[in-house]
C-alpha positions in Angstrom: 28.4 318.0 197.7 28.1 321.6 197.3 31.3 324.0 196.8 32.8 325.3 199.9 34.0 328.7 199.4 37.0 330.0 201.4 38.9 333.3 201.6 41.7 333.6 199.9 43.7 333.9 203.1 42.2 330.6 204.5 42.4 328.3 201.6 42.2 324.7 202.6 44.0 322.3 200.2 41.2 319.7 200.8 38.1 321.4 199.5 36.5 323.8 197.0 36.7 327.3 196.0 38.9 330.3 196.2 36.8 333.3 196.1 38.5 336.1 194.5 38.7 339.5 196.1 36.9 342.7 195.4 38.7 345.3 193.1 38.7 348.9 194.5 37.0 351.6 192.9 39.2 353.7 190.4 39.0 357.2 190.9 41.6 360.1 190.5 42.2 359.7 194.5 44.4 356.6 195.6 42.3 353.6 195.7 42.2 352.4 199.5 44.1 349.1 198.4 47.0 351.3 197.2 46.6 353.8 200.4 47.1 351.1 202.9 49.7 349.0 200.6 53.3 348.4 201.8 54.2 346.3 198.8 53.8 347.3 195.0 54.1 345.3 192.0 54.1 347.8 189.1 53.4 346.6 185.8 53.6 349.1 182.8 53.2 348.2 179.3 53.7 350.8 176.3 49.8 351.3 175.5 46.3 349.5 175.8 47.5 346.9 172.9 50.8 346.2 173.6 51.7 342.7 175.0 55.3 343.2 176.4 55.6 345.5 179.3 58.0 345.8 182.4 57.5 344.8 186.1 59.0 346.5 189.0 58.8 346.0 192.6 58.6 348.6 195.4 57.9 348.6 199.1 57.4 351.2 202.3 57.4 351.3 205.6 53.7 352.5 206.1 51.0 353.7 204.1 51.3 357.5 202.7 55.5 357.0 202.8 57.2 357.1 199.5 57.7 354.0 198.0 61.4 352.8 197.3 62.7 350.0 195.1 62.8 346.5 196.2 64.8 344.1 193.9 65.1 343.3 190.6 62.0 343.3 188.3 61.7 342.1 184.4 60.3 341.8 181.3 56.4 340.5 181.3 53.7 339.8 178.9 50.2 340.7 179.2 46.9 339.4 177.4 47.4 338.7 173.6 45.5 341.7 172.7 47.2 344.2 175.7 45.2 345.6 178.6 41.7 346.9 179.6 40.0 348.6 182.4 38.2 346.7 184.8 34.2 347.2 184.2 33.9 348.1 187.8 36.2 351.1 187.8 35.4 354.6 186.2 37.5 355.1 183.5 39.8 358.3 184.6 41.8 357.7 181.3 39.9 356.4 178.1 40.7 352.9 177.3 39.0 349.6 176.4 36.7 347.9 178.9 37.5 344.2 180.1 35.3 341.4 179.1 35.3 337.5 179.1 37.4 336.2 176.5 38.8 339.5 175.1 42.6 338.4 175.5 43.3 341.5 177.6 44.4 341.8 181.0 42.8 343.6 183.6 44.0 347.4 184.2 44.0 348.8 187.6 44.9 348.2 191.5 44.3 344.6 192.6 45.2 342.6 195.8 46.8 339.3 195.5 45.3 336.0 196.7 46.8 332.6 197.0 49.8 331.3 195.6 49.5 327.6 193.6 51.9 325.4 192.0 52.3 321.7 191.1 54.9 321.2 194.1 53.7 319.8 197.1 52.9 322.0 200.1 56.2 321.0 201.8 58.1 322.3 198.6 56.5 325.6 199.0 57.8 326.8 202.4 59.4 329.5 200.8 56.4 331.2 200.5 54.9 333.6 202.7 51.5 333.4 200.8 48.9 330.6 201.3 49.5 327.8 199.0 47.4 325.6 196.8 48.9 322.3 195.2 47.5 322.1 191.8 46.7 318.4 191.4 44.3 316.6 189.2 40.5 318.1 189.7 41.8 321.4 190.3 39.8 324.0 187.8 39.3 327.4 187.4 35.6 327.9 186.0 35.3 330.6 183.3 31.5 329.4 182.5 29.9 332.7 183.1 26.7 330.8 183.7 28.2 328.7 186.7 27.4 329.6 190.4 31.4 329.2 190.9 32.1 331.4 188.0 35.7 333.0 188.4 36.6 330.3 191.3 39.0 327.8 191.4 37.3 324.4 192.8 38.3 320.8 193.3 36.1 318.8 191.0 36.6 315.8 192.7 34.7 317.4 195.5 31.4 318.4 193.3 28.9 315.8 192.4 27.0 317.7 189.8 29.3 320.4 188.3 27.1 323.1 186.6 29.9 324.5 184.4 30.6 323.8 180.7 34.0 325.4 180.7 37.1 325.6 182.9 40.6 325.4 182.8 42.0 322.2 184.4 44.8 324.0 186.0 47.1 320.8 186.3 47.0 320.1 182.3 48.1 323.8 181.6 51.9 322.8 181.7 54.8 324.6 182.6 53.0 327.8 182.9 51.2 326.8 186.0 54.1 324.9 187.7 54.0 328.4 190.0 51.6 331.5 190.0 49.7 333.8 192.2 45.7 334.6 191.8 45.1 338.2 191.1 42.1 339.2 192.8 39.8 340.6 190.1 36.2 340.6 189.4 34.5 339.6 192.9 31.7 339.4 193.7 31.9 337.6 190.3 29.9 339.1 187.3 29.3 336.7 184.5 31.4 338.1 181.2 33.6 340.5 183.0 36.5 338.2 182.9 37.7 335.4 185.2 41.0 333.2 186.2 43.6 335.8 186.4 46.9 335.0 187.4 50.5 335.7 187.5 52.3 333.0 186.1 55.0 331.4 184.2 55.3 332.6 180.5 56.3 335.3 178.0 59.7 333.8 176.6 58.7 333.9 172.9 57.1 337.3 173.2 53.1 336.2 172.9 50.4 337.2 175.2 48.2 335.3 177.5 44.3 334.8 177.6 44.6 337.7 180.2 47.0 337.0 182.8 50.5 338.4 183.4 53.4 335.9 182.8 56.8 336.3 183.0 60.1 334.1 183.4 60.4 331.5 185.9 63.1 333.3 187.9 61.3 336.4 188.0 58.1 334.9 188.9 60.0 333.0 191.8 61.6 336.1 193.1 58.2 338.0 193.2 56.5 335.1 194.8 59.1 334.6 197.5 58.9 338.4 197.9 55.2 339.0 198.6 54.1 339.0 202.1 50.2 339.2 203.0 50.9 341.0 206.0 52.3 344.0 204.2 48.9 344.3 202.0 50.9 343.9 198.6 49.0 344.9 195.4 49.3 344.8 191.8 49.1 348.1 189.9 48.9 347.3 186.0 48.5 350.1 183.8 49.6 351.3 180.0 52.0 354.4 180.0 49.3 356.9 179.1 47.2 355.8 182.4 50.5 355.4 184.4 51.7 358.8 183.4 48.4 360.5 184.3 47.7 358.9 187.7 51.5 358.7 188.8 51.3 361.8 190.8 47.2 361.9 192.0 48.4 358.1 193.3 51.5 358.6 194.6 52.8 356.0 192.2 56.7 355.4 192.2 
């Protein structure tokens, strides 16, 4: 049996893979995703190598309108080695380039995909996002040689798995009790990084393998607020890049 590839917005619990969405090209002018977004999660860290940063939420009535604050934010942690540009993006500000296993979170502008968690679907009715219950067999493949690299799959539906490395998401523990897929590295290119999420964590100040983590109450507030009808985006930048791009990208 093969893997059924599903767009993030049409995720079905019963089958194979979430295909994580395409990131925009990074230029001095605002990326299209940012121009059309009406919800913005802004994550800023002090520099490329710092783990801790701040998350703030903004919204607006239409593209091109000014951003306004949309409730409380909070402290976050990024990858244990900081952040790095998506390799598909042209670097308008010098910085490291993301690759698989580097312990850095991707910098840039990203759309958001499905929510996931350990709760059954009936307990996630507070979400506007599509929702994947993480049960035994749900894995995110981080083996660059696999045909389903950077996809979430249900191993139980695949007769001959072609990967040697994956995150068994149900076994991760409290960090994945709730989470959101960040649409990074698709179409997937080997070694550019995989399985990037917003999830629970950061209480000790230690960074992640490449995701963005925050306290459970902050994450639940963010997840309840995200509305896919409003084209939400994550803008994640170190301070240097944020300061350089704030005006040309009309960031808050």
